[in-house]
C-alpha positions as CSV (number, residue, x, y, z in Angstrom):
1,X,117.7,90.4,85.3
2,X,118.5,93.7,83.7
3,X,119.0,97.1,84.7
4,X,117.3,100.2,82.9
5,X,117.9,103.7,83.4
6,X,115.7,106.1,83.1
7,X,114.9,110.0,83.4
8,X,111.7,111.5,84.0
9,X,111.2,115.3,82.7
10,X,108.3,117.7,83.9
11,X,107.0,119.2,87.3
12,X,108.7,115.4,88.9
13,X,110.4,117.8,92.0
14,X,109.3,118.5,95.1
15,X,106.5,116.3,95.0
16,X,107.2,113.3,96.3
17,X,108.5,111.7,93.3
18,X,111.1,110.2,94.6
19,X,109.7,108.6,97.9
20,X,106.8,106.7,95.4
21,X,109.3,105.7,93.1
22,X,111.4,103.6,96.1
23,X,107.9,102.4,97.8
24,X,106.9,101.0,93.9
25,X,110.5,99.7,92.8
26,X,110.4,97.7,96.5
27,X,106.5,96.4,95.4
28,X,107.9,95.7,92.6
29,X,110.8,93.7,93.9
30,X,113.2,96.1,92.0
31,X,117.1,97.4,93.9
32,X,118.6,100.7,92.5
33,X,118.3,104.4,93.2
34,X,115.9,107.1,92.5
35,X,117.7,111.1,92.6
36,X,116.8,114.6,91.9
37,X,118.8,116.2,89.2
38,X,119.5,119.8,88.9
39,X,117.7,120.4,85.8
40,X,114.9,119.4,87.3
41,X,114.5,115.7,86.2
42,X,114.6,112.2,88.3
43,X,117.0,110.0,87.6
44,X,116.2,106.0,88.2
45,X,118.2,103.1,88.0
46,X,117.0,100.1,88.2
47,X,117.6,96.3,88.5
48,X,115.5,93.2,88.7
49,X,113.1,91.1,85.9
50,X,112.5,92.8,83.0
51,X,108.8,92.5,83.5
52,X,108.8,94.1,86.9
53,X,111.2,97.3,85.0
54,X,108.8,97.5,82.8
55,X,105.7,97.6,84.9
56,X,108.5,101.0,86.7
57,X,108.6,102.4,83.3
58,X,104.9,102.4,82.7
59,X,104.4,104.0,85.9
60,X,106.7,107.1,85.2
61,X,105.6,107.5,82.2
62,X,101.9,107.5,83.9
63,X,102.5,110.8,85.8
64,X,103.7,109.0,89.0
65,X,102.4,110.7,91.7
66,X,99.6,112.4,91.0
67,X,100.4,115.7,92.2
68,X,103.8,115.1,89.6
69,X,103.2,116.0,86.1
70,X,105.6,113.8,83.9
71,X,106.1,115.4,80.3
72,X,108.7,112.8,79.1
73,X,110.3,109.8,79.7
74,X,113.8,108.8,78.2
75,X,114.8,105.4,79.8
76,X,118.2,102.9,78.3
77,X,118.3,98.6,79.0
78,X,121.8,98.2,80.2
79,X,123.4,94.2,81.5
80,X,122.9,93.3,85.0
81,X,126.0,93.6,86.9
82,X,124.2,92.7,90.2
83,X,125.3,95.8,91.9
84,X,122.8,96.9,94.2
85,X,121.2,95.0,97.5
86,X,118.9,97.6,97.8
87,X,116.5,99.9,96.3
88,X,116.7,104.1,97.6
89,X,116.4,107.6,97.7
90,X,119.9,109.2,96.8
91,X,120.8,113.0,97.1
92,X,120.6,115.3,94.4
93,X,123.1,115.3,91.2
């Protein structure tokens, strides 16, 4: 089990990116959260099997929902700590 911290840049707010991320992540069996950031990006913290996390990263790179326009995806791997119980959409930070 691993954690990946993802930042998605581009036109990714107001296009149901968070809702689609929740659905995609839950379908992959992941736990964690997604939230909008004041700078216009979307931040994702996801925990689960590395293969599933890679699928989530690739989904983000391909642009997420059809109405989004992803310009760049940054991510970093972190150690698993088992702190998440579900995958949720959080408030903007």
